[in-house]
FITIVEX-225699 format. One record per atom (N, C-alpha, C, O): residue number from 1; residue in one letter; chain; atom name; z, y, x. Coordinates in Angstrom, 2 decimals. Layout:
+-----+-----+-------+------+---------+---------+---------+
|   n | res | chain | atom |       z |       y |       x |
+-----+-----+-------+------+---------+---------+---------+
| NUM |   a |     A |   CA |       Z |       Y |       X |
...
+-----+-----+-------+------+---------+---------+---------+
END
This chain:
+-----+-----+-------+------+---------+---------+---------+
|   n | res | chain | atom |       z |       y |       x |
+-----+-----+-------+------+---------+---------+---------+
|   1 |   m |     A |    N |   30.19 |  -18.31 |   17.25 |
|   1 |   m |     A |   CA |   29.57 |  -19.50 |   16.69 |
|   1 |   m |     A |    C |   28.62 |  -20.10 |   17.74 |
|   1 |   m |     A |    O |   27.82 |  -19.37 |   18.32 |
|   2 |   d |     A |    N |   28.70 |  -21.39 |   17.99 |
|   2 |   d |     A |   CA |   27.80 |  -22.00 |   18.96 |
|   2 |   d |     A |    C |   26.48 |  -22.38 |   18.30 |
|   2 |   d |     A |    O |   26.34 |  -22.25 |   17.08 |
|   3 |   k |     A |    N |   25.51 |  -22.83 |   19.10 |
|   3 |   k |     A |   CA |   24.17 |  -23.13 |   18.58 |
|   3 |   k |     A |    C |   24.16 |  -24.23 |   17.53 |
|   3 |   k |     A |    O |   23.42 |  -24.15 |   16.56 |
|   4 |   q |     A |    N |   24.98 |  -25.23 |   17.72 |
|   4 |   q |     A |   CA |   25.01 |  -26.33 |   16.76 |
|   4 |   q |     A |    C |   25.55 |  -25.85 |   15.42 |
|   4 |   q |     A |    O |   25.02 |  -26.25 |   14.38 |
|   5 |   t |     A |    N |   26.55 |  -25.03 |   15.40 |
|   5 |   t |     A |   CA |   27.11 |  -24.52 |   14.16 |
|   5 |   t |     A |    C |   26.12 |  -23.60 |   13.46 |
|   5 |   t |     A |    O |   26.02 |  -23.62 |   12.23 |
|   6 |   q |     A |    N |   25.38 |  -22.79 |   14.22 |
|   6 |   q |     A |   CA |   24.39 |  -21.91 |   13.63 |
|   6 |   q |     A |    C |   23.29 |  -22.69 |   12.91 |
|   6 |   q |     A |    O |   22.89 |  -22.31 |   11.81 |
|   7 |   s |     A |    N |   22.81 |  -23.75 |   13.50 |
|   7 |   s |     A |   CA |   21.74 |  -24.52 |   12.87 |
|   7 |   s |     A |    C |   22.25 |  -25.26 |   11.64 |
|   7 |   s |     A |    O |   21.49 |  -25.49 |   10.70 |
|   8 |   q |     A |    N |   23.50 |  -25.63 |   11.62 |
|   8 |   q |     A |   CA |   24.07 |  -26.30 |   10.46 |
|   8 |   q |     A |    C |   24.36 |  -25.31 |    9.34 |
|   8 |   q |     A |    O |   24.45 |  -25.71 |    8.18 |
|   9 |   a |     A |    N |   24.52 |  -24.04 |    9.66 |
|   9 |   a |     A |   CA |   24.84 |  -23.03 |    8.65 |
|   9 |   a |     A |    C |   23.65 |  -22.71 |    7.76 |
|   9 |   a |     A |    O |   23.82 |  -22.15 |    6.68 |
|  10 |   r |     A |    N |   22.42 |  -23.06 |    8.19 |
|  10 |   r |     A |   CA |   21.22 |  -22.76 |    7.41 |
|  10 |   r |     A |    C |   20.41 |  -24.02 |    7.14 |
|  10 |   r |     A |    O |   19.34 |  -24.20 |    7.71 |
|  11 |   p |     A |    N |   20.91 |  -24.89 |    6.29 |
|  11 |   p |     A |   CA |   20.17 |  -26.13 |    6.04 |
|  11 |   p |     A |    C |   18.89 |  -25.91 |    5.24 |
|  11 |   p |     A |    O |   17.99 |  -26.75 |    5.29 |
|  12 |   d |     A |    N |   18.77 |  -24.80 |    4.51 |
|  12 |   d |     A |   CA |   17.59 |  -24.56 |    3.68 |
|  12 |   d |     A |    C |   16.49 |  -23.84 |    4.44 |
|  12 |   d |     A |    O |   15.51 |  -23.41 |    3.84 |
|  13 |   q |     A |    N |   16.63 |  -23.70 |    5.72 |
|  13 |   q |     A |   CA |   15.67 |  -22.96 |    6.53 |
|  13 |   q |     A |    C |   14.26 |  -23.55 |    6.44 |
|  13 |   q |     A |    O |   13.29 |  -22.79 |    6.49 |
|  14 |   s |     A |    N |   14.12 |  -24.84 |    6.33 |
|  14 |   s |     A |   CA |   12.81 |  -25.46 |    6.29 |
|  14 |   s |     A |    C |   12.24 |  -25.61 |    4.88 |
|  14 |   s |     A |    O |   11.11 |  -26.07 |    4.71 |
|  15 |   r |     A |    N |   13.01 |  -25.24 |    3.88 |
|  15 |   r |     A |   CA |   12.56 |  -25.35 |    2.50 |
|  15 |   r |     A |    C |   11.53 |  -24.27 |    2.18 |
|  15 |   r |     A |    O |   11.83 |  -23.08 |    2.32 |
|  16 |   p |     A |    N |   10.34 |  -24.65 |    1.75 |
|  16 |   p |     A |   CA |    9.32 |  -23.64 |    1.43 |
|  16 |   p |     A |    C |    9.68 |  -22.89 |    0.15 |
|  16 |   p |     A |    O |   10.15 |  -23.49 |   -0.83 |
|  17 |   v |     A |    N |    9.45 |  -21.59 |    0.16 |
|  17 |   v |     A |   CA |    9.71 |  -20.76 |   -1.00 |
|  17 |   v |     A |    C |    8.38 |  -20.20 |   -1.47 |
|  17 |   v |     A |    O |    7.65 |  -19.60 |   -0.68 |
|  18 |   k |     A |    N |    8.07 |  -20.40 |   -2.72 |
|  18 |   k |     A |   CA |    6.81 |  -19.91 |   -3.28 |
|  18 |   k |     A |    C |    7.09 |  -18.60 |   -4.01 |
|  18 |   k |     A |    O |    7.43 |  -18.58 |   -5.19 |
|  19 |   l |     A |    N |    6.93 |  -17.51 |   -3.28 |
|  19 |   l |     A |   CA |    7.27 |  -16.21 |   -3.82 |
|  19 |   l |     A |    C |    6.40 |  -15.81 |   -5.01 |
|  19 |   l |     A |    O |    6.83 |  -15.04 |   -5.87 |
|  20 |   d |     A |    N |    5.18 |  -16.34 |   -5.07 |
|  20 |   d |     A |   CA |    4.30 |  -15.97 |   -6.18 |
|  20 |   d |     A |    C |    4.77 |  -16.55 |   -7.51 |
|  20 |   d |     A |    O |    4.22 |  -16.21 |   -8.55 |
|  21 |   h |     A |    N |    5.78 |  -17.41 |   -7.49 |
|  21 |   h |     A |   CA |    6.30 |  -17.99 |   -8.72 |
|  21 |   h |     A |    C |    7.45 |  -17.17 |   -9.30 |
|  21 |   h |     A |    O |    7.90 |  -17.45 |  -10.41 |
|  22 |   h |     A |    N |    7.93 |  -16.19 |   -8.58 |
|  22 |   h |     A |   CA |    9.05 |  -15.39 |   -9.03 |
|  22 |   h |     A |    C |    8.54 |  -14.15 |   -9.76 |
|  22 |   h |     A |    O |    7.74 |  -13.39 |   -9.22 |
|  23 |   d |     A |    N |    9.01 |  -13.96 |  -10.98 |
|  23 |   d |     A |   CA |    8.52 |  -12.86 |  -11.81 |
|  23 |   d |     A |    C |    8.75 |  -11.50 |  -11.18 |
|  23 |   d |     A |    O |    7.89 |  -10.62 |  -11.29 |
|  24 |   s |     A |    N |    9.88 |  -11.31 |  -10.53 |
|  24 |   s |     A |   CA |   10.17 |   -9.99 |   -9.95 |
|  24 |   s |     A |    C |    9.19 |   -9.67 |   -8.82 |
|  24 |   s |     A |    O |    8.76 |   -8.53 |   -8.69 |
|  25 |   v |     A |    N |    8.84 |  -10.66 |   -8.02 |
|  25 |   v |     A |   CA |    7.87 |  -10.44 |   -6.94 |
|  25 |   v |     A |    C |    6.49 |  -10.18 |   -7.53 |
|  25 |   v |     A |    O |    5.79 |   -9.26 |   -7.10 |
|  26 |   r |     A |    N |    6.10 |  -10.99 |   -8.50 |
|  26 |   r |     A |   CA |    4.79 |  -10.80 |   -9.14 |
|  26 |   r |     A |    C |    4.70 |   -9.42 |   -9.76 |
|  26 |   r |     A |    O |    3.67 |   -8.75 |   -9.65 |
|  27 |   s |     A |    N |    5.76 |   -8.99 |  -10.42 |
|  27 |   s |     A |   CA |    5.76 |   -7.69 |  -11.06 |
|  27 |   s |     A |    C |    5.63 |   -6.57 |  -10.03 |
|  27 |   s |     A |    O |    4.87 |   -5.62 |  -10.22 |
|  28 |   h |     A |    N |    6.37 |   -6.68 |   -8.94 |
|  28 |   h |     A |   CA |    6.32 |   -5.67 |   -7.89 |
|  28 |   h |     A |    C |    4.93 |   -5.60 |   -7.26 |
|  28 |   h |     A |    O |    4.40 |   -4.51 |   -7.05 |
|  29 |   v |     A |    N |    4.36 |   -6.74 |   -6.95 |
|  29 |   v |     A |   CA |    3.02 |   -6.78 |   -6.34 |
|  29 |   v |     A |    C |    1.99 |   -6.20 |   -7.31 |
|  29 |   v |     A |    O |    1.13 |   -5.41 |   -6.90 |
|  30 |   c |     A |    N |    2.08 |   -6.57 |   -8.55 |
|  30 |   c |     A |   CA |    1.14 |   -6.06 |   -9.56 |
|  30 |   c |     A |    C |    1.25 |   -4.54 |   -9.67 |
|  30 |   c |     A |    O |    0.23 |   -3.85 |   -9.70 |
|  31 |   q |     A |    N |    2.47 |   -4.04 |   -9.73 |
|  31 |   q |     A |   CA |    2.67 |   -2.59 |   -9.84 |
|  31 |   q |     A |    C |    2.14 |   -1.87 |   -8.60 |
|  31 |   q |     A |    O |    1.49 |   -0.83 |   -8.71 |
|  32 |   q |     A |    N |    2.42 |   -2.43 |   -7.44 |
|  32 |   q |     A |   CA |    1.98 |   -1.81 |   -6.19 |
|  32 |   q |     A |    C |    0.45 |   -1.76 |   -6.12 |
|  32 |   q |     A |    O |   -0.12 |   -0.72 |   -5.77 |
|  33 |   i |     A |    N |   -0.20 |   -2.85 |   -6.44 |
|  33 |   i |     A |   CA |   -1.67 |   -2.88 |   -6.37 |
|  33 |   i |     A |    C |   -2.27 |   -1.97 |   -7.43 |
|  33 |   i |     A |    O |   -3.27 |   -1.29 |   -7.16 |
|  34 |   s |     A |    N |   -1.70 |   -1.93 |   -8.61 |
|  34 |   s |     A |   CA |   -2.19 |   -1.05 |   -9.66 |
|  34 |   s |     A |    C |   -2.10 |    0.41 |   -9.24 |
|  34 |   s |     A |    O |   -3.02 |    1.20 |   -9.49 |
|  35 |   t |     A |    N |   -1.00 |    0.77 |   -8.59 |
|  35 |   t |     A |   CA |   -0.83 |    2.13 |   -8.09 |
|  35 |   t |     A |    C |   -1.88 |    2.44 |   -7.02 |
|  35 |   t |     A |    O |   -2.44 |    3.54 |   -7.00 |
|  36 |   e |     A |    N |   -2.14 |    1.49 |   -6.14 |
|  36 |   e |     A |   CA |   -3.16 |    1.68 |   -5.10 |
|  36 |   e |     A |    C |   -4.55 |    1.87 |   -5.71 |
|  36 |   e |     A |    O |   -5.32 |    2.71 |   -5.26 |
|  37 |   v |     A |    N |   -4.86 |    1.09 |   -6.74 |
|  37 |   v |     A |   CA |   -6.16 |    1.22 |   -7.41 |
|  37 |   v |     A |    C |   -6.29 |    2.59 |   -8.05 |
|  37 |   v |     A |    O |   -7.33 |    3.24 |   -7.93 |
|  38 |   e |     A |    N |   -5.25 |    3.04 |   -8.73 |
|  38 |   e |     A |   CA |   -5.29 |    4.37 |   -9.36 |
|  38 |   e |     A |    C |   -5.49 |    5.46 |   -8.32 |
|  38 |   e |     A |    O |   -6.25 |    6.41 |   -8.55 |
|  39 |   r |     A |    N |   -4.82 |    5.34 |   -7.20 |
|  39 |   r |     A |   CA |   -4.95 |    6.33 |   -6.12 |
|  39 |   r |     A |    C |   -6.39 |    6.34 |   -5.58 |
|  39 |   r |     A |    O |   -6.96 |    7.41 |   -5.35 |
|  40 |   l |     A |    N |   -6.96 |    5.17 |   -5.37 |
|  40 |   l |     A |   CA |   -8.34 |    5.09 |   -4.88 |
|  40 |   l |     A |    C |   -9.32 |    5.67 |   -5.90 |
|  40 |   l |     A |    O |  -10.28 |    6.34 |   -5.52 |
|  41 |   e |     A |    N |   -9.08 |    5.42 |   -7.18 |
|  41 |   e |     A |   CA |   -9.96 |    5.96 |   -8.22 |
|  41 |   e |     A |    C |   -9.91 |    7.49 |   -8.24 |
|  41 |   e |     A |    O |  -10.93 |    8.15 |   -8.45 |
|  42 |   r |     A |    N |   -8.73 |    8.05 |   -8.02 |
|  42 |   r |     A |   CA |   -8.61 |    9.52 |   -7.95 |
|  42 |   r |     A |    C |   -9.35 |   10.06 |   -6.72 |
|  42 |   r |     A |    O |   -9.97 |   11.12 |   -6.79 |
|  43 |   r |     A |    N |   -9.26 |    9.35 |   -5.61 |
|  43 |   r |     A |   CA |   -9.98 |    9.78 |   -4.41 |
|  43 |   r |     A |    C |  -11.48 |    9.78 |   -4.65 |
|  43 |   r |     A |    O |  -12.18 |   10.70 |   -4.21 |
|  44 |   i |     A |    N |  -11.97 |    8.77 |   -5.34 |
|  44 |   i |     A |   CA |  -13.40 |    8.69 |   -5.65 |
|  44 |   i |     A |    C |  -13.81 |    9.90 |   -6.49 |
|  44 |   i |     A |    O |  -14.84 |   10.52 |   -6.22 |
|  45 |   e |     A |    N |  -13.03 |   10.22 |   -7.51 |
|  45 |   e |     A |   CA |  -13.36 |   11.37 |   -8.36 |
|  45 |   e |     A |    C |  -13.38 |   12.66 |   -7.56 |
|  45 |   e |     A |    O |  -14.24 |   13.52 |   -7.77 |
|  46 |   t |     A |    N |  -12.42 |   12.80 |   -6.66 |
|  46 |   t |     A |   CA |  -12.39 |   14.00 |   -5.82 |
|  46 |   t |     A |    C |  -13.62 |   14.06 |   -4.93 |
|  46 |   t |     A |    O |  -14.21 |   15.13 |   -4.77 |
|  47 |   l |     A |    N |  -14.00 |   12.94 |   -4.35 |
|  47 |   l |     A |   CA |  -15.18 |   12.90 |   -3.48 |
|  47 |   l |     A |    C |  -16.46 |   13.22 |   -4.26 |
|  47 |   l |     A |    O |  -17.37 |   13.85 |   -3.72 |
|  48 |   r |     A |    N |  -16.52 |   12.79 |   -5.49 |
|  48 |   r |     A |   CA |  -17.72 |   13.07 |   -6.31 |
|  48 |   r |     A |    C |  -17.86 |   14.56 |   -6.60 |
|  48 |   r |     A |    O |  -18.97 |   15.05 |   -6.80 |
|  49 |   l |     A |    N |  -16.74 |   15.27 |   -6.63 |
|  49 |   l |     A |   CA |  -16.77 |   16.70 |   -6.91 |
|  49 |   l |     A |    C |  -17.05 |   17.55 |   -5.67 |
|  49 |   l |     A |    O |  -17.44 |   18.71 |   -5.77 |
|  50 |   t |     A |    N |  -16.85 |   16.96 |   -4.50 |
|  50 |   t |     A |   CA |  -17.10 |   17.69 |   -3.26 |
|  50 |   t |     A |    C |  -18.43 |   17.25 |   -2.67 |
|  50 |   t |     A |    O |  -18.96 |   16.20 |   -3.03 |
|  51 |   k |     A |    N |  -18.93 |   18.03 |   -1.78 |
|  51 |   k |     A |   CA |  -20.21 |   17.72 |   -1.13 |
|  51 |   k |     A |    C |  -19.96 |   17.35 |    0.33 |
|  51 |   k |     A |    O |  -20.61 |   17.88 |    1.23 |
|  52 |   a |     A |    N |  -19.05 |   16.45 |    0.55 |
|  52 |   a |     A |   CA |  -18.76 |   16.00 |    1.92 |
|  52 |   a |     A |    C |  -19.97 |   15.24 |    2.46 |
|  52 |   a |     A |    O |  -20.66 |   14.55 |    1.70 |
|  53 |   p |     A |    N |  -20.23 |   15.35 |    3.76 |
|  53 |   p |     A |   CA |  -21.43 |   14.71 |    4.33 |
|  53 |   p |     A |    C |  -21.45 |   13.19 |    4.18 |
|  53 |   p |     A |    O |  -22.52 |   12.60 |    4.01 |
|  54 |   h |     A |    N |  -20.31 |   12.56 |    4.24 |
|  54 |   h |     A |   CA |  -20.26 |   11.09 |    4.18 |
|  54 |   h |     A |    C |  -19.58 |   10.60 |    2.90 |
|  54 |   h |     A |    O |  -19.01 |    9.51 |    2.88 |
|  55 |   a |     A |    N |  -19.63 |   11.39 |    1.86 |
|  55 |   a |     A |   CA |  -18.96 |   11.05 |    0.61 |
|  55 |   a |     A |    C |  -19.46 |    9.73 |    0.03 |
|  55 |   a |     A |    O |  -18.66 |    8.93 |   -0.45 |
|  56 |   a |     A |    N |  -20.75 |    9.50 |    0.07 |
|  56 |   a |     A |   CA |  -21.32 |    8.28 |   -0.52 |
|  56 |   a |     A |    C |  -20.78 |    7.02 |    0.18 |
|  56 |   a |     A |    O |  -20.48 |    6.03 |   -0.48 |
|  57 |   i |     A |    N |  -20.67 |    7.08 |    1.49 |
|  57 |   i |     A |   CA |  -20.15 |    5.93 |    2.24 |
|  57 |   i |     A |    C |  -18.69 |    5.70 |    1.90 |
|  57 |   i |     A |    O |  -18.26 |    4.56 |    1.71 |
|  58 |   m |     A |    N |  -17.92 |    6.78 |    1.83 |
|  58 |   m |     A |   CA |  -16.50 |    6.67 |    1.51 |
|  58 |   m |     A |    C |  -16.30 |    6.15 |    0.08 |
|  58 |   m |     A |    O |  -15.43 |    5.31 |   -0.17 |
|  59 |   i |     A |    N |  -17.10 |    6.64 |   -0.84 |
|  59 |   i |     A |   CA |  -17.01 |    6.16 |   -2.23 |
|  59 |   i |     A |    C |  -17.32 |    4.67 |   -2.29 |
|  59 |   i |     A |    O |  -16.61 |    3.92 |   -2.96 |
|  60 |   s |     A |    N |  -18.36 |    4.26 |   -1.61 |
|  60 |   s |     A |   CA |  -18.72 |    2.84 |   -1.59 |
|  60 |   s |     A |    C |  -17.60 |    1.98 |   -1.02 |
|  60 |   s |     A |    O |  -17.29 |    0.91 |   -1.55 |
|  61 |   t |     A |    N |  -16.99 |    2.45 |    0.04 |
|  61 |   t |     A |   CA |  -15.88 |    1.72 |    0.66 |
|  61 |   t |     A |    C |  -14.70 |    1.63 |   -0.30 |
|  61 |   t |     A |    O |  -14.12 |    0.55 |   -0.46 |
|  62 |   y |     A |    N |  -14.34 |    2.74 |   -0.93 |
|  62 |   y |     A |   CA |  -13.24 |    2.73 |   -1.88 |
|  62 |   y |     A |    C |  -13.53 |    1.81 |   -3.07 |
|  62 |   y |     A |    O |  -12.64 |    1.11 |   -3.55 |
|  63 |   e |     A |    N |  -14.77 |    1.80 |   -3.53 |
|  63 |   e |     A |   CA |  -15.13 |    0.93 |   -4.66 |
|  63 |   e |     A |    C |  -14.98 |   -0.54 |   -4.27 |
|  63 |   e |     A |    O |  -14.53 |   -1.35 |   -5.08 |
|  64 |   r |     A |    N |  -15.36 |   -0.90 |   -3.04 |
|  64 |   r |     A |   CA |  -15.17 |   -2.28 |   -2.57 |
|  64 |   r |     A |    C |  -13.69 |   -2.63 |   -2.51 |
|  64 |   r |     A |    O |  -13.29 |   -3.73 |   -2.89 |
|  65 |   m |     A |    N |  -12.88 |   -1.68 |   -2.04 |
|  65 |   m |     A |   CA |  -11.44 |   -1.92 |   -1.96 |
|  65 |   m |     A |    C |  -10.86 |   -2.14 |   -3.37 |
|  65 |   m |     A |    O |  -10.04 |   -3.02 |   -3.57 |
|  66 |   i |     A |    N |  -11.30 |   -1.33 |   -4.31 |
|  66 |   i |     A |   CA |  -10.84 |   -1.47 |   -5.70 |
|  66 |   i |     A |    C |  -11.24 |   -2.83 |   -6.24 |
|  66 |   i |     A |    O |  -10.43 |   -3.52 |   -6.86 |
|  67 |   n |     A |    N |  -12.48 |   -3.23 |   -6.02 |
|  67 |   n |     A |   CA |  -12.95 |   -4.53 |   -6.52 |
|  67 |   n |     A |    C |  -12.15 |   -5.68 |   -5.93 |
|  67 |   n |     A |    O |  -11.83 |   -6.63 |   -6.64 |
|  68 |   r |     A |    N |  -11.82 |   -5.60 |   -4.66 |
|  68 |   r |     A |   CA |  -11.03 |   -6.65 |   -4.03 |
|  68 |   r |     A |    C |   -9.61 |   -6.70 |   -4.59 |
|  68 |   r |     A |    O |   -9.07 |   -7.78 |   -4.82 |
|  69 |   k |     A |    N |   -9.03 |   -5.54 |   -4.80 |
|  69 |   k |     A |   CA |   -7.67 |   -5.49 |   -5.35 |
|  69 |   k |     A |    C |   -7.65 |   -6.03 |   -6.78 |
|  69 |   k |     A |    O |   -6.74 |   -6.77 |   -7.16 |
|  70 |   k |     A |    N |   -8.63 |   -5.65 |   -7.57 |
|  70 |   k |     A |   CA |   -8.71 |   -6.17 |   -8.95 |
|  70 |   k |     A |    C |   -8.98 |   -7.67 |   -8.94 |
|  70 |   k |     A |    O |   -8.46 |   -8.40 |   -9.78 |
|  71 |   g |     A |    N |   -9.80 |   -8.12 |   -8.00 |
|  71 |   g |     A |   CA |  -10.06 |   -9.55 |   -7.87 |
|  71 |   g |     A |    C |   -8.79 |  -10.32 |   -7.52 |
|  71 |   g |     A |    O |   -8.55 |  -11.41 |   -8.05 |
|  72 |   f |     A |    N |   -7.98 |   -9.75 |   -6.65 |
|  72 |   f |     A |   CA |   -6.70 |  -10.37 |   -6.30 |
|  72 |   f |     A |    C |   -5.81 |  -10.50 |   -7.54 |
|  72 |   f |     A |    O |   -5.20 |  -11.54 |   -7.77 |
|  73 |   l |     A |    N |   -5.75 |   -9.43 |   -8.33 |
|  73 |   l |     A |   CA |   -4.93 |   -9.47 |   -9.55 |
|  73 |   l |     A |    C |   -5.44 |  -10.54 |  -10.52 |
|  73 |   l |     A |    O |   -4.64 |  -11.26 |  -11.12 |
|  74 |   r |     A |    N |   -6.76 |  -10.65 |  -10.65 |
|  74 |   r |     A |   CA |   -7.31 |  -11.68 |  -11.54 |
|  74 |   r |     A |    C |   -7.02 |  -13.08 |  -11.01 |
|  74 |   r |     A |    O |   -6.65 |  -13.97 |  -11.77 |
|  75 |   k |     A |    N |   -7.19 |  -13.27 |   -9.70 |
|  75 |   k |     A |   CA |   -6.97 |  -14.58 |   -9.09 |
|  75 |   k |     A |    C |   -5.54 |  -15.07 |   -9.31 |
|  75 |   k |     A |    O |   -5.32 |  -16.26 |   -9.55 |
|  76 |   w |     A |    N |   -4.59 |  -14.18 |   -9.24 |
|  76 |   w |     A |   CA |   -3.17 |  -14.55 |   -9.39 |
|  76 |   w |     A |    C |   -2.67 |  -14.33 |  -10.82 |
|  76 |   w |     A |    O |   -1.46 |  -14.31 |  -11.06 |
|  77 |   n |     A |    N |   -3.61 |  -14.18 |  -11.76 |
|  77 |   n |     A |   CA |   -3.27 |  -14.01 |  -13.18 |
|  77 |   n |     A |    C |   -2.29 |  -12.87 |  -13.40 |
|  77 |   n |     A |    O |   -1.31 |  -13.01 |  -14.14 |
|  78 |   m |     A |    N |   -2.55 |  -11.75 |  -12.77 |
|  78 |   m |     A |   CA |   -1.72 |  -10.56 |  -12.92 |
|  78 |   m |     A |    C |   -2.45 |   -9.46 |  -13.67 |
|  78 |   m |     A |    O |   -1.93 |   -8.35 |  -13.83 |
|  79 |   q |     A |    N |   -3.64 |   -9.74 |  -14.11 |
|  79 |   q |     A |   CA |   -4.45 |   -8.69 |  -14.71 |
|  79 |   q |     A |    C |   -3.94 |   -8.23 |  -16.06 |
|  79 |   q |     A |    O |   -4.27 |   -7.12 |  -16.48 |
|  80 |   g |     A |    N |   -3.16 |   -9.02 |  -16.75 |
|  80 |   g |     A |   CA |   -2.68 |   -8.64 |  -18.08 |
|  80 |   g |     A |    C |   -1.86 |   -7.38 |  -18.09 |
|  80 |   g |     A |    O |   -2.05 |   -6.52 |  -18.96 |
|  81 |   s |     A |    N |   -0.94 |   -7.25 |  -17.14 |
|  81 |   s |     A |   CA |   -0.08 |   -6.08 |  -17.13 |
|  81 |   s |     A |    C |   -0.74 |   -4.87 |  -16.47 |
|  81 |   s |     A |    O |   -0.25 |   -3.75 |  -16.60 |
|  82 |   a |     A |    N |   -1.84 |   -5.08 |  -15.77 |
|  82 |   a |     A |   CA |   -2.52 |   -3.97 |  -15.12 |
|  82 |   a |     A |    C |   -3.81 |   -3.59 |  -15.82 |
|  82 |   a |     A |    O |   -4.49 |   -2.66 |  -15.38 |
|  83 |   n |     A |    N |   -4.17 |   -4.27 |  -16.88 |
|  83 |   n |     A |   CA |   -5.38 |   -4.01 |  -17.65 |
|  83 |   n |     A |    C |   -6.64 |   -4.17 |  -16.83 |
|  83 |   n |     A |    O |   -7.56 |   -3.36 |  -16.96 |
|  84 |   y |     A |    N |   -6.72 |   -5.20 |  -15.98 |
|  84 |   y |     A |   CA |   -7.93 |   -5.47 |  -15.19 |
|  84 |   y |     A |    C |   -8.49 |   -6.77 |  -15.63 |
|  84 |   y |     A |    O |   -9.52 |   -7.20 |  -15.11 |
+-----+-----+-------+------+---------+---------+---------+
END
């Protein structure tokens, strides 16, 4: 295939696709972020039970990460299925 034929084969190349409008993508992103939040919450609980020297800093960092992820879910109206 020459260059001219290749460019004609993909006329939709410049068409913008809004992935956040597709339910399957939204569902996958919501599930992924929810799983990440749950994992971070478990890490926090583990850190609270141990006496690691920098546990407080790590807990604070994880809590900020959780807040940002939950904020993202709220911003994109995904909080309903994740209970945030």
